[in-house]
mmCIF file of the N, C-alpha and C atoms, coordinates in Angstrom:
data_MODEL
# 
_entry.id   MODEL 
# 
loop_
_atom_site.group_PDB 
_atom_site.id 
_atom_site.type_symbol 
_atom_site.label_atom_id 
_atom_site.label_alt_id 
_atom_site.label_comp_id 
_atom_site.label_asym_id 
_atom_site.label_entity_id 
_atom_site.label_seq_id 
_atom_site.pdbx_PDB_ins_code 
_atom_site.Cartn_x 
_atom_site.Cartn_y 
_atom_site.Cartn_z 
_atom_site.occupancy 
_atom_site.B_iso_or_equiv 
_atom_site.pdbx_formal_charge 
_atom_site.auth_seq_id 
_atom_site.auth_comp_id 
_atom_site.auth_asym_id 
_atom_site.auth_atom_id 
_atom_site.pdbx_PDB_model_num 
ATOM 1   N N  . MET A 1 1  ? 68.699 73.329 -37.995 1.00 0.00 ? 1  MET A N  1 
ATOM 2   C CA . MET A 1 1  ? 68.203 73.187 -39.438 1.00 0.00 ? 1  MET A CA 1 
ATOM 3   C C  . MET A 1 1  ? 66.959 72.913 -39.668 1.00 0.00 ? 1  MET A C  1 
ATOM 4   N N  . SER A 1 2  ? 66.107 72.384 -38.858 1.00 0.00 ? 2  SER A N  1 
ATOM 5   C CA . SER A 1 2  ? 64.540 72.178 -38.707 1.00 0.00 ? 2  SER A CA 1 
ATOM 6   C C  . SER A 1 2  ? 63.784 73.467 -39.201 1.00 0.00 ? 2  SER A C  1 
ATOM 7   N N  . ASN A 1 3  ? 63.986 74.432 -38.588 1.00 0.00 ? 3  ASN A N  1 
ATOM 8   C CA . ASN A 1 3  ? 63.539 75.824 -38.952 1.00 0.00 ? 3  ASN A CA 1 
ATOM 9   C C  . ASN A 1 3  ? 63.903 76.440 -40.076 1.00 0.00 ? 3  ASN A C  1 
ATOM 10  N N  . LEU A 1 4  ? 64.980 76.010 -40.901 1.00 0.00 ? 4  LEU A N  1 
ATOM 11  C CA . LEU A 1 4  ? 65.214 76.450 -42.358 1.00 0.00 ? 4  LEU A CA 1 
ATOM 12  C C  . LEU A 1 4  ? 64.498 75.229 -43.221 1.00 0.00 ? 4  LEU A C  1 
ATOM 13  N N  . VAL A 1 5  ? 64.434 74.062 -42.690 1.00 0.00 ? 5  VAL A N  1 
ATOM 14  C CA . VAL A 1 5  ? 63.633 73.158 -43.761 1.00 0.00 ? 5  VAL A CA 1 
ATOM 15  C C  . VAL A 1 5  ? 62.014 73.693 -43.904 1.00 0.00 ? 5  VAL A C  1 
ATOM 16  N N  . ASP A 1 6  ? 61.550 74.082 -42.545 1.00 0.00 ? 6  ASP A N  1 
ATOM 17  C CA . ASP A 1 6  ? 60.329 74.522 -42.328 1.00 0.00 ? 6  ASP A CA 1 
ATOM 18  C C  . ASP A 1 6  ? 60.136 75.730 -42.920 1.00 0.00 ? 6  ASP A C  1 
ATOM 19  N N  . LYS A 1 7  ? 60.848 76.827 -43.141 1.00 0.00 ? 7  LYS A N  1 
ATOM 20  C CA . LYS A 1 7  ? 61.007 77.909 -43.908 1.00 0.00 ? 7  LYS A CA 1 
ATOM 21  C C  . LYS A 1 7  ? 60.727 77.739 -45.183 1.00 0.00 ? 7  LYS A C  1 
ATOM 22  N N  . PHE A 1 8  ? 61.720 76.975 -45.658 1.00 0.00 ? 8  PHE A N  1 
ATOM 23  C CA . PHE A 1 8  ? 61.953 76.389 -47.300 1.00 0.00 ? 8  PHE A CA 1 
ATOM 24  C C  . PHE A 1 8  ? 60.574 75.798 -47.724 1.00 0.00 ? 8  PHE A C  1 
ATOM 25  N N  . LEU A 1 9  ? 59.759 74.911 -46.997 1.00 0.00 ? 9  LEU A N  1 
ATOM 26  C CA . LEU A 1 9  ? 58.454 74.247 -47.344 1.00 0.00 ? 9  LEU A CA 1 
ATOM 27  C C  . LEU A 1 9  ? 57.643 75.387 -47.515 1.00 0.00 ? 9  LEU A C  1 
ATOM 28  N N  . LYS A 1 10 ? 57.600 76.117 -46.624 1.00 0.00 ? 10 LYS A N  1 
ATOM 29  C CA . LYS A 1 10 ? 56.345 77.146 -46.570 1.00 0.00 ? 10 LYS A CA 1 
ATOM 30  C C  . LYS A 1 10 ? 56.578 77.872 -47.838 1.00 0.00 ? 10 LYS A C  1 
ATOM 31  N N  . ILE A 1 11 ? 57.707 78.293 -48.180 1.00 0.00 ? 11 ILE A N  1 
ATOM 32  C CA . ILE A 1 11 ? 58.131 79.061 -49.351 1.00 0.00 ? 11 ILE A CA 1 
ATOM 33  C C  . ILE A 1 11 ? 57.687 78.318 -50.556 1.00 0.00 ? 11 ILE A C  1 
ATOM 34  N N  . TYR A 1 12 ? 58.075 76.871 -50.731 1.00 0.00 ? 12 TYR A N  1 
ATOM 35  C CA . TYR A 1 12 ? 57.699 76.270 -51.446 1.00 0.00 ? 12 TYR A CA 1 
ATOM 36  C C  . TYR A 1 12 ? 56.155 75.862 -51.923 1.00 0.00 ? 12 TYR A C  1 
ATOM 37  N N  . ILE A 1 13 ? 55.350 75.678 -50.782 1.00 0.00 ? 13 ILE A N  1 
ATOM 38  C CA . ILE A 1 13 ? 54.156 75.484 -50.715 1.00 0.00 ? 13 ILE A CA 1 
ATOM 39  C C  . ILE A 1 13 ? 53.174 76.664 -51.374 1.00 0.00 ? 13 ILE A C  1 
ATOM 40  N N  . GLU A 1 14 ? 53.511 77.841 -51.001 1.00 0.00 ? 14 GLU A N  1 
ATOM 41  C CA . GLU A 1 14 ? 53.438 78.974 -51.177 1.00 0.00 ? 14 GLU A CA 1 
ATOM 42  C C  . GLU A 1 14 ? 53.145 79.247 -52.783 1.00 0.00 ? 14 GLU A C  1 
ATOM 43  N N  . LYS A 1 15 ? 54.520 78.811 -53.222 1.00 0.00 ? 15 LYS A N  1 
ATOM 44  C CA . LYS A 1 15 ? 54.713 78.991 -54.502 1.00 0.00 ? 15 LYS A CA 1 
ATOM 45  C C  . LYS A 1 15 ? 54.083 78.089 -55.388 1.00 0.00 ? 15 LYS A C  1 
ATOM 46  N N  . LEU A 1 16 ? 53.584 76.624 -54.826 1.00 0.00 ? 16 LEU A N  1 
ATOM 47  C CA . LEU A 1 16 ? 52.893 75.852 -55.641 1.00 0.00 ? 16 LEU A CA 1 
ATOM 48  C C  . LEU A 1 16 ? 51.455 76.361 -55.860 1.00 0.00 ? 16 LEU A C  1 
ATOM 49  N N  . LYS A 1 17 ? 51.021 76.878 -54.449 1.00 0.00 ? 17 LYS A N  1 
ATOM 50  C CA . LYS A 1 17 ? 49.702 77.765 -54.362 1.00 0.00 ? 17 LYS A CA 1 
ATOM 51  C C  . LYS A 1 17 ? 49.417 78.704 -55.439 1.00 0.00 ? 17 LYS A C  1 
ATOM 52  N N  . TYR A 1 18 ? 50.272 79.552 -55.616 1.00 0.00 ? 18 TYR A N  1 
ATOM 53  C CA . TYR A 1 18 ? 50.453 80.722 -56.675 1.00 0.00 ? 18 TYR A CA 1 
ATOM 54  C C  . TYR A 1 18 ? 50.441 80.080 -57.841 1.00 0.00 ? 18 TYR A C  1 
ATOM 55  N N  . PHE A 1 19 ? 50.699 78.901 -58.160 1.00 0.00 ? 19 PHE A N  1 
ATOM 56  C CA . PHE A 1 19 ? 50.903 78.472 -59.500 1.00 0.00 ? 19 PHE A CA 1 
ATOM 57  C C  . PHE A 1 19 ? 49.532 77.561 -59.641 1.00 0.00 ? 19 PHE A C  1 
ATOM 58  N N  . ASN A 1 20 ? 48.671 77.521 -58.637 1.00 0.00 ? 20 ASN A N  1 
ATOM 59  C CA . ASN A 1 20 ? 47.318 76.905 -59.004 1.00 0.00 ? 20 ASN A CA 1 
ATOM 60  C C  . ASN A 1 20 ? 47.400 75.303 -58.844 1.00 0.00 ? 20 ASN A C  1 
ATOM 61  N N  . TYR A 1 21 ? 48.261 74.742 -58.036 1.00 0.00 ? 21 TYR A N  1 
ATOM 62  C CA . TYR A 1 21 ? 48.494 73.424 -58.173 1.00 0.00 ? 21 TYR A CA 1 
ATOM 63  C C  . TYR A 1 21 ? 47.373 72.826 -57.232 1.00 0.00 ? 21 TYR A C  1 
ATOM 64  N N  . SER A 1 22 ? 46.681 71.617 -57.414 1.00 0.00 ? 22 SER A N  1 
ATOM 65  C CA . SER A 1 22 ? 45.821 71.185 -56.656 1.00 0.00 ? 22 SER A CA 1 
ATOM 66  C C  . SER A 1 22 ? 46.347 70.773 -55.267 1.00 0.00 ? 22 SER A C  1 
ATOM 67  N N  . LYS A 1 23 ? 45.262 70.415 -54.246 1.00 0.00 ? 23 LYS A N  1 
ATOM 68  C CA . LYS A 1 23 ? 45.952 70.293 -52.849 1.00 0.00 ? 23 LYS A CA 1 
ATOM 69  C C  . LYS A 1 23 ? 46.839 69.109 -52.854 1.00 0.00 ? 23 LYS A C  1 
ATOM 70  N N  . HIS A 1 24 ? 46.123 68.080 -53.731 1.00 0.00 ? 24 HIS A N  1 
ATOM 71  C CA . HIS A 1 24 ? 46.910 66.741 -53.645 1.00 0.00 ? 24 HIS A CA 1 
ATOM 72  C C  . HIS A 1 24 ? 48.088 66.710 -54.110 1.00 0.00 ? 24 HIS A C  1 
ATOM 73  N N  . THR A 1 25 ? 48.372 67.456 -55.325 1.00 0.00 ? 25 THR A N  1 
ATOM 74  C CA . THR A 1 25 ? 49.734 67.850 -55.672 1.00 0.00 ? 25 THR A CA 1 
ATOM 75  C C  . THR A 1 25 ? 50.654 68.129 -55.036 1.00 0.00 ? 25 THR A C  1 
ATOM 76  N N  . ILE A 1 26 ? 50.163 69.554 -54.347 1.00 0.00 ? 26 ILE A N  1 
ATOM 77  C CA . ILE A 1 26 ? 50.958 70.332 -53.274 1.00 0.00 ? 26 ILE A CA 1 
ATOM 78  C C  . ILE A 1 26 ? 51.442 69.279 -52.043 1.00 0.00 ? 26 ILE A C  1 
ATOM 79  N N  . ARG A 1 27 ? 50.496 68.628 -51.581 1.00 0.00 ? 27 ARG A N  1 
ATOM 80  C CA . ARG A 1 27 ? 50.592 67.590 -50.613 1.00 0.00 ? 27 ARG A CA 1 
ATOM 81  C C  . ARG A 1 27 ? 51.879 66.708 -51.031 1.00 0.00 ? 27 ARG A C  1 
ATOM 82  N N  . ASP A 1 28 ? 51.686 66.030 -52.041 1.00 0.00 ? 28 ASP A N  1 
ATOM 83  C CA . ASP A 1 28 ? 52.623 64.894 -52.623 1.00 0.00 ? 28 ASP A CA 1 
ATOM 84  C C  . ASP A 1 28 ? 53.823 65.875 -52.884 1.00 0.00 ? 28 ASP A C  1 
ATOM 85  N N  . TYR A 1 29 ? 54.076 66.842 -53.573 1.00 0.00 ? 29 TYR A N  1 
ATOM 86  C CA . TYR A 1 29 ? 55.134 67.360 -53.888 1.00 0.00 ? 29 TYR A CA 1 
ATOM 87  C C  . TYR A 1 29 ? 56.035 68.108 -52.656 1.00 0.00 ? 29 TYR A C  1 
ATOM 88  N N  . SER A 1 30 ? 55.288 68.596 -51.589 1.00 0.00 ? 30 SER A N  1 
ATOM 89  C CA . SER A 1 30 ? 55.976 68.896 -50.480 1.00 0.00 ? 30 SER A CA 1 
ATOM 90  C C  . SER A 1 30 ? 56.416 67.999 -49.738 1.00 0.00 ? 30 SER A C  1 
ATOM 91  N N  . HIS A 1 31 ? 55.685 66.731 -49.699 1.00 0.00 ? 31 HIS A N  1 
ATOM 92  C CA . HIS A 1 31 ? 56.164 65.636 -49.001 1.00 0.00 ? 31 HIS A CA 1 
ATOM 93  C C  . HIS A 1 31 ? 57.412 65.193 -49.541 1.00 0.00 ? 31 HIS A C  1 
ATOM 94  N N  . TYR A 1 32 ? 57.668 65.039 -51.019 1.00 0.00 ? 32 TYR A N  1 
ATOM 95  C CA . TYR A 1 32 ? 59.176 64.587 -51.236 1.00 0.00 ? 32 TYR A CA 1 
ATOM 96  C C  . TYR A 1 32 ? 60.204 65.689 -51.183 1.00 0.00 ? 32 TYR A C  1 
ATOM 97  N N  . PHE A 1 33 ? 59.807 66.946 -51.088 1.00 0.00 ? 33 PHE A N  1 
ATOM 98  C CA . PHE A 1 33 ? 60.506 67.971 -51.229 1.00 0.00 ? 33 PHE A CA 1 
ATOM 99  C C  . PHE A 1 33 ? 61.329 67.950 -49.674 1.00 0.00 ? 33 PHE A C  1 
ATOM 100 N N  . GLU A 1 34 ? 60.143 67.637 -48.608 1.00 0.00 ? 34 GLU A N  1 
ATOM 101 C CA . GLU A 1 34 ? 60.700 67.779 -47.074 1.00 0.00 ? 34 GLU A CA 1 
ATOM 102 C C  . GLU A 1 34 ? 61.809 66.600 -46.897 1.00 0.00 ? 34 GLU A C  1 
ATOM 103 N N  . LYS A 1 35 ? 61.432 65.511 -47.711 1.00 0.00 ? 35 LYS A N  1 
ATOM 104 C CA . LYS A 1 35 ? 62.149 64.255 -47.744 1.00 0.00 ? 35 LYS A CA 1 
ATOM 105 C C  . LYS A 1 35 ? 63.616 64.450 -48.176 1.00 0.00 ? 35 LYS A C  1 
ATOM 106 N N  . PHE A 1 36 ? 63.569 65.109 -49.357 1.00 0.00 ? 36 PHE A N  1 
ATOM 107 C CA . PHE A 1 36 ? 64.860 65.556 -49.757 1.00 0.00 ? 36 PHE A CA 1 
ATOM 108 C C  . PHE A 1 36 ? 65.561 66.547 -49.035 1.00 0.00 ? 36 PHE A C  1 
ATOM 109 N N  . LEU A 1 37 ? 65.094 67.478 -48.550 1.00 0.00 ? 37 LEU A N  1 
ATOM 110 C CA . LEU A 1 37 ? 65.574 68.509 -47.743 1.00 0.00 ? 37 LEU A CA 1 
ATOM 111 C C  . LEU A 1 37 ? 66.246 68.080 -46.296 1.00 0.00 ? 37 LEU A C  1 
ATOM 112 N N  . LEU A 1 38 ? 65.629 67.154 -45.627 1.00 0.00 ? 38 LEU A N  1 
ATOM 113 C CA . LEU A 1 38 ? 65.987 66.248 -44.566 1.00 0.00 ? 38 LEU A CA 1 
ATOM 114 C C  . LEU A 1 38 ? 66.609 65.242 -44.807 1.00 0.00 ? 38 LEU A C  1 
ATOM 115 N N  . GLY A 1 39 ? 66.931 64.933 -45.705 1.00 0.00 ? 39 GLY A N  1 
ATOM 116 C CA . GLY A 1 39 ? 67.877 63.673 -46.246 1.00 0.00 ? 39 GLY A CA 1 
ATOM 117 C C  . GLY A 1 39 ? 69.386 64.203 -46.599 1.00 0.00 ? 39 GLY A C  1 
ATOM 118 N N  . THR A 1 40 ? 69.440 65.835 -46.799 1.00 0.00 ? 40 THR A N  1 
ATOM 119 C CA . THR A 1 40 ? 70.725 66.242 -47.106 1.00 0.00 ? 40 THR A CA 1 
ATOM 120 C C  . THR A 1 40 ? 71.523 66.605 -45.949 1.00 0.00 ? 40 THR A C  1 
ATOM 121 N N  . SER A 1 41 ? 72.841 66.780 -46.271 1.00 0.00 ? 41 SER A N  1 
ATOM 122 C CA . SER A 1 41 ? 73.366 67.230 -45.054 1.00 0.00 ? 41 SER A CA 1 
ATOM 123 C C  . SER A 1 41 ? 74.022 68.583 -45.377 1.00 0.00 ? 41 SER A C  1 
ATOM 124 N N  . LYS A 1 42 ? 73.154 69.522 -46.250 1.00 0.00 ? 42 LYS A N  1 
ATOM 125 C CA . LYS A 1 42 ? 73.666 70.553 -46.601 1.00 0.00 ? 42 LYS A CA 1 
ATOM 126 C C  . LYS A 1 42 ? 72.471 71.672 -46.043 1.00 0.00 ? 42 LYS A C  1 
ATOM 127 N N  . TYR A 1 43 ? 72.478 72.931 -45.761 1.00 0.00 ? 43 TYR A N  1 
ATOM 128 C CA . TYR A 1 43 ? 71.644 73.901 -45.738 1.00 0.00 ? 43 TYR A CA 1 
ATOM 129 C C  . TYR A 1 43 ? 71.054 74.010 -46.916 1.00 0.00 ? 43 TYR A C  1 
ATOM 130 N N  . PRO A 1 44 ? 69.660 74.109 -46.966 1.00 0.00 ? 44 PRO A N  1 
ATOM 131 C CA . PRO A 1 44 ? 68.775 74.233 -48.175 1.00 0.00 ? 44 PRO A CA 1 
ATOM 132 C C  . PRO A 1 44 ? 69.376 75.208 -49.021 1.00 0.00 ? 44 PRO A C  1 
ATOM 133 N N  . GLN A 1 45 ? 70.106 76.704 -48.716 1.00 0.00 ? 45 GLN A N  1 
ATOM 134 C CA . GLN A 1 45 ? 70.172 77.572 -49.555 1.00 0.00 ? 45 GLN A CA 1 
ATOM 135 C C  . GLN A 1 45 ? 71.825 77.086 -50.174 1.00 0.00 ? 45 GLN A C  1 
ATOM 136 N N  . HIS A 1 46 ? 72.480 76.089 -49.690 1.00 0.00 ? 46 HIS A N  1 
ATOM 137 C CA . HIS A 1 46 ? 73.524 75.653 -50.343 1.00 0.00 ? 46 HIS A CA 1 
ATOM 138 C C  . HIS A 1 46 ? 73.441 74.735 -51.533 1.00 0.00 ? 46 HIS A C  1 
ATOM 139 N N  . LEU A 1 47 ? 72.160 74.233 -51.576 1.00 0.00 ? 47 LEU A N  1 
ATOM 140 C CA . LEU A 1 47 ? 71.971 73.174 -52.570 1.00 0.00 ? 47 LEU A CA 1 
ATOM 141 C C  . LEU A 1 47 ? 72.068 73.296 -53.929 1.00 0.00 ? 47 LEU A C  1 
ATOM 142 N N  . THR A 1 48 ? 72.744 72.554 -54.849 1.00 0.00 ? 48 THR A N  1 
ATOM 143 C CA . THR A 1 48 ? 72.931 72.933 -56.181 1.00 0.00 ? 48 THR A CA 1 
ATOM 144 C C  . THR A 1 48 ? 71.990 72.144 -57.064 1.00 0.00 ? 48 THR A C  1 
ATOM 145 N N  . SER A 1 49 ? 71.803 72.201 -58.427 1.00 0.00 ? 49 SER A N  1 
ATOM 146 C CA . SER A 1 49 ? 71.405 70.902 -59.008 1.00 0.00 ? 49 SER A CA 1 
ATOM 147 C C  . SER A 1 49 ? 71.818 69.729 -59.071 1.00 0.00 ? 49 SER A C  1 
ATOM 148 N N  . ASN A 1 50 ? 73.170 69.479 -58.994 1.00 0.00 ? 50 ASN A N  1 
ATOM 149 C CA . ASN A 1 50 ? 73.886 68.342 -58.989 1.00 0.00 ? 50 ASN A CA 1 
ATOM 150 C C  . ASN A 1 50 ? 73.392 67.600 -57.431 1.00 0.00 ? 50 ASN A C  1 
ATOM 151 N N  . ASP A 1 51 ? 72.881 68.272 -56.622 1.00 0.00 ? 51 ASP A N  1 
ATOM 152 C CA . ASP A 1 51 ? 72.633 67.356 -55.208 1.00 0.00 ? 51 ASP A CA 1 
ATOM 153 C C  . ASP A 1 51 ? 71.033 67.190 -55.592 1.00 0.00 ? 51 ASP A C  1 
ATOM 154 N N  . PHE A 1 52 ? 70.322 67.829 -56.418 1.00 0.00 ? 52 PHE A N  1 
ATOM 155 C CA . PHE A 1 52 ? 69.066 67.117 -56.730 1.00 0.00 ? 52 PHE A CA 1 
ATOM 156 C C  . PHE A 1 52 ? 69.251 65.883 -57.673 1.00 0.00 ? 52 PHE A C  1 
ATOM 157 N N  . GLU A 1 53 ? 70.182 66.040 -58.532 1.00 0.00 ? 53 GLU A N  1 
ATOM 158 C CA . GLU A 1 53 ? 70.268 65.120 -59.499 1.00 0.00 ? 53 GLU A CA 1 
ATOM 159 C C  . GLU A 1 53 ? 70.917 64.049 -58.838 1.00 0.00 ? 53 GLU A C  1 
ATOM 160 N N  . ASN A 1 54 ? 71.701 63.907 -57.867 1.00 0.00 ? 54 ASN A N  1 
ATOM 161 C CA . ASN A 1 54 ? 72.529 62.823 -56.985 1.00 0.00 ? 54 ASN A CA 1 
ATOM 162 C C  . ASN A 1 54 ? 71.383 62.097 -56.181 1.00 0.00 ? 54 ASN A C  1 
ATOM 163 N N  . TYR A 1 55 ? 70.347 62.985 -55.681 1.00 0.00 ? 55 TYR A N  1 
ATOM 164 C CA . TYR A 1 55 ? 69.229 62.272 -54.949 1.00 0.00 ? 55 TYR A CA 1 
ATOM 165 C C  . TYR A 1 55 ? 68.403 61.463 -55.649 1.00 0.00 ? 55 TYR A C  1 
ATOM 166 N N  . LEU A 1 56 ? 68.141 61.875 -56.967 1.00 0.00 ? 56 LEU A N  1 
ATOM 167 C CA . LEU A 1 56 ? 67.099 61.202 -57.601 1.00 0.00 ? 56 LEU A CA 1 
ATOM 168 C C  . LEU A 1 56 ? 67.646 59.883 -58.135 1.00 0.00 ? 56 LEU A C  1 
ATOM 169 N N  . LEU A 1 57 ? 69.176 59.853 -58.636 1.00 0.00 ? 57 LEU A N  1 
ATOM 170 C CA . LEU A 1 57 ? 70.066 58.927 -58.921 1.00 0.00 ? 57 LEU A CA 1 
ATOM 171 C C  . LEU A 1 57 ? 69.858 57.763 -57.804 1.00 0.00 ? 57 LEU A C  1 
ATOM 172 N N  . ASN A 1 58 ? 69.890 58.120 -56.628 1.00 0.00 ? 58 ASN A N  1 
ATOM 173 C CA . ASN A 1 58 ? 70.010 57.249 -55.659 1.00 0.00 ? 58 ASN A CA 1 
ATOM 174 C C  . ASN A 1 58 ? 68.764 56.995 -54.905 1.00 0.00 ? 58 ASN A C  1 
ATOM 175 N N  . TYR A 1 59 ? 67.810 57.570 -55.341 1.00 0.00 ? 59 TYR A N  1 
ATOM 176 C CA . TYR A 1 59 ? 66.319 57.349 -54.612 1.00 0.00 ? 59 TYR A CA 1 
ATOM 177 C C  . TYR A 1 59 ? 66.102 55.905 -55.163 1.00 0.00 ? 59 TYR A C  1 
ATOM 178 N N  . LYS A 1 60 ? 65.184 55.077 -54.160 1.00 0.00 ? 60 LYS A N  1 
ATOM 179 C CA . LYS A 1 60 ? 64.654 53.731 -54.395 1.00 0.00 ? 60 LYS A CA 1 
ATOM 180 C C  . LYS A 1 60 ? 63.117 54.092 -54.960 1.00 0.00 ? 60 LYS A C  1 
ATOM 181 N N  . PHE A 1 61 ? 62.913 53.904 -56.124 1.00 0.00 ? 61 PHE A N  1 
ATOM 182 C CA . PHE A 1 61 ? 61.565 54.319 -56.549 1.00 0.00 ? 61 PHE A CA 1 
ATOM 183 C C  . PHE A 1 61 ? 60.845 52.935 -56.360 1.00 0.00 ? 61 PHE A C  1 
ATOM 184 N N  . SER A 1 62 ? 59.401 53.463 -55.982 1.00 0.00 ? 62 SER A N  1 
ATOM 185 C CA . SER A 1 62 ? 58.542 52.137 -55.628 1.00 0.00 ? 62 SER A CA 1 
ATOM 186 C C  . SER A 1 62 ? 57.602 52.039 -56.881 1.00 0.00 ? 62 SER A C  1 
ATOM 187 N N  . SER A 1 63 ? 57.714 52.854 -57.801 1.00 0.00 ? 63 SER A N  1 
ATOM 188 C CA . SER A 1 63 ? 57.004 52.718 -59.096 1.00 0.00 ? 63 SER A CA 1 
ATOM 189 C C  . SER A 1 63 ? 57.571 53.504 -60.238 1.00 0.00 ? 63 SER A C  1 
ATOM 190 N N  . VAL A 1 64 ? 57.076 53.153 -61.372 1.00 0.00 ? 64 VAL A N  1 
ATOM 191 C CA . VAL A 1 64 ? 57.777 54.273 -62.632 1.00 0.00 ? 64 VAL A CA 1 
ATOM 192 C C  . VAL A 1 64 ? 56.695 55.559 -62.350 1.00 0.00 ? 64 VAL A C  1 
ATOM 193 N N  . SER A 1 65 ? 55.646 55.424 -61.939 1.00 0.00 ? 65 SER A N  1 
ATOM 194 C CA . SER A 1 65 ? 54.829 56.560 -61.788 1.00 0.00 ? 65 SER A CA 1 
ATOM 195 C C  . SER A 1 65 ? 55.451 57.624 -60.623 1.00 0.00 ? 65 SER A C  1 
ATOM 196 N N  . GLN A 1 66 ? 55.916 56.911 -59.459 1.00 0.00 ? 66 GLN A N  1 
ATOM 197 C CA . GLN A 1 66 ? 56.711 57.801 -58.561 1.00 0.00 ? 66 GLN A CA 1 
ATOM 198 C C  . GLN A 1 66 ? 57.916 58.278 -59.190 1.00 0.00 ? 66 GLN A C  1 
ATOM 199 N N  . GLN A 1 67 ? 58.627 57.375 -60.105 1.00 0.00 ? 67 GLN A N  1 
ATOM 200 C CA . GLN A 1 67 ? 59.828 58.227 -60.657 1.00 0.00 ? 67 GLN A CA 1 
ATOM 201 C C  . GLN A 1 67 ? 59.489 59.520 -61.276 1.00 0.00 ? 67 GLN A C  1 
ATOM 202 N N  . ASN A 1 68 ? 58.640 59.121 -62.168 1.00 0.00 ? 68 ASN A N  1 
ATOM 203 C CA . ASN A 1 68 ? 58.100 60.340 -63.106 1.00 0.00 ? 68 ASN A CA 1 
ATOM 204 C C  . ASN A 1 68 ? 57.588 61.646 -62.390 1.00 0.00 ? 68 ASN A C  1 
ATOM 205 N N  . GLN A 1 69 ? 56.890 61.364 -61.216 1.00 0.00 ? 69 GLN A N  1 
ATOM 206 C CA . GLN A 1 69 ? 56.500 62.334 -60.313 1.00 0.00 ? 69 GLN A CA 1 
ATOM 207 C C  . GLN A 1 69 ? 57.554 63.018 -59.691 1.00 0.00 ? 69 GLN A C  1 
ATOM 208 N N  . LEU A 1 70 ? 58.614 62.228 -59.050 1.00 0.00 ? 70 LEU A N  1 
ATOM 209 C CA . LEU A 1 70 ? 59.717 63.058 -58.685 1.00 0.00 ? 70 LEU A CA 1 
ATOM 210 C C  . LEU A 1 70 ? 60.503 63.734 -59.609 1.00 0.00 ? 70 LEU A C  1 
ATOM 211 N N  . ILE A 1 71 ? 60.780 63.229 -60.837 1.00 0.00 ? 71 ILE A N  1 
ATOM 212 C CA . ILE A 1 71 ? 61.776 63.891 -61.644 1.00 0.00 ? 71 ILE A CA 1 
ATOM 213 C C  . ILE A 1 71 ? 61.009 65.047 -62.240 1.00 0.00 ? 71 ILE A C  1 
ATOM 214 N N  . TYR A 1 72 ? 59.897 65.057 -62.546 1.00 0.00 ? 72 TYR A N  1 
ATOM 215 C CA . TYR A 1 72 ? 58.978 66.204 -63.015 1.00 0.00 ? 72 TYR A CA 1 
ATOM 216 C C  . TYR A 1 72 ? 59.180 67.453 -61.943 1.00 0.00 ? 72 TYR A C  1 
ATOM 217 N N  . HIS A 1 73 ? 58.990 66.962 -60.786 1.00 0.00 ? 73 HIS A N  1 
ATOM 218 C CA . HIS A 1 73 ? 58.822 67.858 -59.502 1.00 0.00 ? 73 HIS A CA 1 
ATOM 219 C C  . HIS A 1 73 ? 60.013 68.502 -59.428 1.00 0.00 ? 73 HIS A C  1 
ATOM 220 N N  . TYR A 1 74 ? 61.282 67.872 -59.405 1.00 0.00 ? 74 TYR A N  1 
ATOM 221 C CA . TYR A 1 74 ? 62.689 68.556 -59.348 1.00 0.00 ? 74 TYR A CA 1 
ATOM 222 C C  . TYR A 1 74 ? 63.022 69.598 -60.318 1.00 0.00 ? 74 TYR A C  1 
ATOM 223 N N  . ASN A 1 75 ? 62.607 69.035 -61.484 1.00 0.00 ? 75 ASN A N  1 
ATOM 224 C CA . ASN A 1 75 ? 62.638 69.825 -62.724 1.00 0.00 ? 75 ASN A CA 1 
ATOM 225 C C  . ASN A 1 75 ? 61.994 71.062 -62.751 1.00 0.00 ? 75 ASN A C  1 
ATOM 226 N N  . HIS A 1 76 ? 61.145 71.409 -61.772 1.00 0.00 ? 76 HIS A N  1 
ATOM 227 C CA . HIS A 1 76 ? 60.262 72.608 -61.805 1.00 0.00 ? 76 HIS A CA 1 
ATOM 228 C C  . HIS A 1 76 ? 60.415 73.640 -60.827 1.00 0.00 ? 76 HIS A C  1 
# 
């Protein structure tokens, strides 16, 4: 499954670059996306919006800023 995660991360990072996100934002967003992908028991292509929602509901946020960043990230 690691190869699939790497493949999805690469596609995701290219999409963020295409939309001209800053290097810092790409680093942060891809970090959280990788954590999500590795933390799920499903293959990436089988994930649904409910999987993202459940992940966010159960995530232990360290700050309101982190919470807002993750919610914004998963909604785009």
